[in-house]
N, C-alpha and C positions, 0 to 999 in steps of 0.2 A: 237221352231219356228213352225208356222203353216201358212196355205195359206191365212188367212184373216188378219194377223197382224204379223209384224216382230219383235215386242218387245220380250225380253227373257221371258221364262216361269219360274215362281217361283215354288219351291217345294210345297208351299201351294196351288197354283192353280192346280198343277198336281194331288195331292192327292184328291182334291175335284172333279176334272174331273173324276178320277178313280172311286170315290164313285158314281157319277152320272151314269156312265156306268154300274156299278154293280146293282144299284137300278132300272135301266130302265126295265129289264125283269120282275121285280116284279110288278111295277106299270102298265106294259103293259099286265099283266096276262100271261106271256110267260115263266116264269122261277122263280127260287128261289135263295136264298143266299147260297145254299148248295155248289155251284161251285165257290164261291168267291175266287179269286186268289190274295192274298196280295203280291205275289212276284213281281207284276208289279210296286210297289213303293219301295223306299229305306226302309231298316229295321226300321229307326227312325220314319217313317210315318205309319207303319203298324197298330199300335195301334189306331191312329186317323182314318185310313180308316175303320177299323172294327167298331169303335164307331159310325162313321157317318152312315154306312150302317145298322147296327143292330138297332141303336137308331132311325133312320128315319123310319124303318119298324115298330118298336114298337109304334111309335107315329103317324103313317101314317094318320089315320082318321082326326086327329086334324090339321096336316100339310096341308092336301089337302083342308080342309074347310077354313083355313086361306089363302091359295094360291088363292082360288076362290074369297075371299074378296079383295085381293090385286091386282088381274089382271083385267084389263078392259074387256078383252075377253080371252077365253082359248087359249092355244097354239094349233097349228095344230098337228095332229098325228105324222107328220114327225119331230116335235120338242119336242117329249116326253123326250128326254135327257135334254133339257133345263127346262122342268117341273121338272124332277128329281133334277136338280141342284138347282132350286128355293126351293124345299122341303128341301134339305140339308142345304141351307142357313137359312131357317126358324128354322130348328132344332138346329142349332148352337146358334142362338140368344136366343132361349127359354130354351135350356136344357144343353148346354155345357159351360164350363168355358173358352170360347174362347174370346179374346178381341173383342168387337163389330166391331172395325175398320177392324180387320182381317177377321171376319166372313163375313162382307159386301164386302170388297175390294177383298179378295182372291177368294170368291165365284163368284163374278161378273167377275173377270178376268179369271176364269176357263172356261167361255163361249168361249174364244178365243182358248183354248186348244181343245175344241170340234168343232173347225172350224166354230163357229157361233158368230163372234165378234159383230154382230148387237144386240145380246142379252145382252151384258154387261150393257147397259143403262137400260134395262127392269129389270134385276135382281137387279141392284143397286137401282133403284127407289122403287121397291117393298120392299126390305129389309129396306131401310131408312124409308119408311112409317110405317113398322112394328115397328121400334124403337120408332117412335113418338106416335103411337096409339096402342101400345101393349095391354094395359089393356082393352081398349074398344073393340078391335077386339077379344081378347080371351074370354071375357065375352059374346060376341055375339054368337060365334060359340059353346060355351059350353052349350048353352041352349038346344042343342040336346044331350041327355044322351049318345048316341052312340059315339058322338065326345068326350064328357067329359071323358067317360070310355074307349075310344080308341079301340072299338070293332065294327065289322060290325053288322048291325041290326039283321040279322038272328041268329048269334051266341049268341048275348046278349039275344035274345028271348028264345033260346033253353036252355041256362044256367039258366035263370030265371024259366023256366018250370021245369027243372030237380032239381034245388036246390033253392027253393023259399026263404029260409032263409040265403043262403050263396052266391048267385050269384054275389052280388056286391063285396064281399071279394075275390071271385075267379077272377073276372075281374081285381081288383086292384093288386092281386098277379101276374097275367099274365103280367102286365105292368112293373114289376120290374125284372131286370136281375137276373137270378138264381145264387145262390152261387156256389162256386167251392168245390165240395165234393170229398173226396178221399176214395179209398178202399185199406186198407193195406193188403198185401199178407201175410196171417198168416203162410205160409210155410217158410217165411223169418224172420218175426219179429212180436211181439205183438204191437197192435196199441198204447198202452201207451208208450212203448219204442220208437216207431216211432214218436210220438208226441214230445218227448224230443229232438229227432233229428231235427225236424222241428224248435223247439224253438231255438236250438243252431245255426241253419242256418238263423235265423231272421224271421221265419214265426210263426204267431199265429194261433192256430186252436182249435176248440171245439170238444168234443166227440159227435158223432151222438147219439140221444136218443134211436133209435130203431134198427139200424144196428150195430152189434157188431164189424164189421171191418171198420166202417166209421168214418171219421174226416172231419169237414168242416172248410175250411180256412176263416179267417176273411177278407182277401183280396186275390183276385185271382192273379195268377202269370203264367208265362210260365212253361209248364210241365217240360222242361229240367232243370229248376231251382230247382225242387224238389229233395231232397236227395234220391238217389237210384232209380230214375225213370227209367233210362236206363238199370239198372240191374234187373228190374222186382220186386222191393220191393213194389211199390205202383202204383195204376192206378187211373184214374178219373172216377167216377161213382156216380150218384145221390143216396141218401139214399133210396128212394123208390124202385129203381131198385135193390138194394142190398138185399131186403127182399125176393126175389125169392128163394135164397139159404136157408133162414130161414124156409120157408114153405116146402121145399123139404127135409130139414134136417131129420125129423123123418122117412122118407122113405129111404133115402140113407145112413145115417150115419152108420147103422149097416150092410151094405151090400157092402163090398169091391168087386169091379169088376162088379157091376151092370151096365147094358146097359142103357144109357140115350140118348135120342134124344133132341137136341136143334133145334127146327124148327124156321125158320126165324131168324137165329142166328146173322146176321151182325148188328153192327160192332164187335161183339164178347165179349162184356163186361160180359154178364151172362155166356157164355161158359167158359171164363177164371175163373170166380168166382167159378163155379161148380168144376173145376179141382183144384183150390187152396184149396178147403175145403174138397172134398171127393175123395176117391180112386176109381174112376169110369171110365168106358169106354164110352166116349162121341162121338156120331156122330152129326155133326153140318151141317145143310143145309141152303142154301139161294138161292133165284132166281136171285139175283143181283151180277154179277161176280165181279164188282169193289168193292162193299161193302164186299163181301166174302174175297177179297184180304186184306182188312183192318183187318178182323178177323184173317187171317193167320199171318199178321204182329204183331197183338196184342199177339197172342199165342207165336210167336217166341221171342218177347221181354221178355215175362214172363217165357220162358223155359218150356212151356206146350205143350202137344200133343193131338190133336183130329182128328178124321176122318172128313175132310171137303169135302162136296159134293155140286157142283153147280147144284141145282135142284129146282123144283117148288113143295112145300109141299102140294099144293092143288090137286095133283095127286100122284099116287103111282108107277110111272115108275122107280123111284130111289131105291125103297125098295127091300131088298134081302129076304124078308119073315121071317126074324128072329125078333121076337117081342121084344119090349123094356120094361124094368122094370119101367121106368119113362119117361115122355115127358114134356118138357117145350115149350109151345106155346106162344111166345111173338108176338101176332098177329099184322099184319098191321092195323093201325087205324088212326083216325083223327089227333092224336097228340094234342088234346085239353087240355091235362094235362101238356104239355111241351111247351106251347106257349111262355113262357118267354125265353126259350132257342132258339126257332125257331119262332121269331115274324112274319115272312112272312106268317106263317100259317093263320093268321087273314085275310090276303089279298087273298091268293090263294085258300083256302078251300071253298067249296060250299056245300049247303044242299044235292044236288044230290050225292056228293062224299060219304056221310054217308051211303046212301042206297047201293051204290056199295061196300063199305067196309064191311057192315054187311053181305052182300051176300057172300063175300070172306071169312069172318071169319067163317060163318056157314059151308062153304065147307071145310075149313081147319080142323075144329073140327071133322066133319064127316069122313074125309079121315084119319086123324091121329089116330082117335080112333081105327081104324082097325089094326093099327100097335102096339097097346098097349097090353101087356101080361095081361090075366085075373088076377086080384089081383093087377095090376099096377095102377099108379097114373099119371094123366095129370094135370099140372098146367097151367091154362089159364091166360094170362096177357095182359094188354094194358096200354099205356100211355094216356088214355082218361078219361074224366070225364062225358061222355055222356052215359046214361043208355042204349040207343039203342045198343051200342057196348059192354056193360058190363053186368049188371044184367039181362036185357031183353034177351040178346043173350044167356046167360047160362040157363035161364029159358026155352027158346025155345029148346035148345039142350037137356035138361033133359026130356022135355015132349016127345021127339021123340026117346030117347035112353034109353030103359028100363033097360039096364045093367049098368047104370051110377048113382052114388050117390055123392052128394056134401059132402066134408069133410073139408071145410075151417074152421080153428079154430075160435072160438068165443072169447076166452079169450086171446086176444093179446092187447098190449098197443097202437096200431096204427090204424088209419083209423076208419071207421064206417061200420055197416052192410049195404050191398047193395044186396038185394036178398039173394042168398046163398053165396055171395062173400064178399070181403072187399074193400071199396073205400077210397083212400087217395085223398084229395083235395090239390092243390098247396098251399104252406105256404110261406109267405115272409121270407126270410133268412133261409128257411127250405127245406123240400123235395118237389119234383114235384108231380103232380097229377098222380095217378096210380090205377089200379084195378087188383085184384087177385081173382081167384076162383079155388079151388083144388077139383079134381074129381077122385073118385075111380071107377075102372072097376070091377064089381062083379066077384069073383072067379068062 
């Protein structure tokens, strides 16, 4: 029930209203989908809620362009939730296998759940017009390449400048949901053996080409359905992210007990992978207490131990003056290589953010270099495809750091040269976009 209408609320209306509320901070530039709480709807509707929210974010430039064509005049700012609801309705008609009558009727009815029954007619009229004129309206808005490729103009421009031969493929890959890739805990089982367990449980998976512990599921599933997940046998981690351990292998494999720092460690995937593969002493720090708690939970599930510190890696107040043999700096970045997993990045990120992030990355490099033992190695990583955060950042660091030398291997089967590092671009049905540069501190 609600104050505008006394008719009963259907579950279809409730889940669409919940999706509109979740999308509202994104289209209002006030928040992200990171805090999406799917517990507000019954378990049977949680998959639809996530599909609506993430799908609408993924296709937002097109949805908003179509909404402008369908509306006689824009909604007032106080009715941004109705704007979000209209976008969700458009998304269903164009992209989901939802019966059109349900997409229209349940979405329009959801306006009553938002206590704005007056909007039911507006939503209904717009969506019915889209049904009638879909081809014509889509062709019209797609004349704008930013709408057709579902990216904001500034980001498309930057991608084109950075990757003149690949920018369109990057954009297309960004618009596809990323696959679910697993990291098998080699302390428990070999990935070939675990793949057989998956097959026996009804899951089909392929071996990752570059990450020796990786398997990619043909179809995603709930993690609790994975054999052995609760027992620490397997974790979810993209193939590109798993390559950090491969790059640190030559440094850490022959050195049991080596001191390793995982800076900016949350949510703990790489910390855990280091401990699964090497017998090392890991200190893991992060400035976000809630995300650090996720790292602690991850390690607990896997039965692994690290020294976790809530601290800011851009200063040295946390450091006990004992130098590290190796450092993994997975630096805060634009996330431009993982847009397909976090599609709200396209809406929330701004050009000025890149300038702030590159300043922070430089500060992290300079500070953490002081904690590295002479003869030690620092591995710099980002989930970005922008040279400003990657090749250019490392070039600037080397120019001001005389005791640093790049040792990133050239003879690897993944990525491409990017300055003195390696750049992976996002691949449909494959790995995310990632950058690595390995640096040696002169003895």
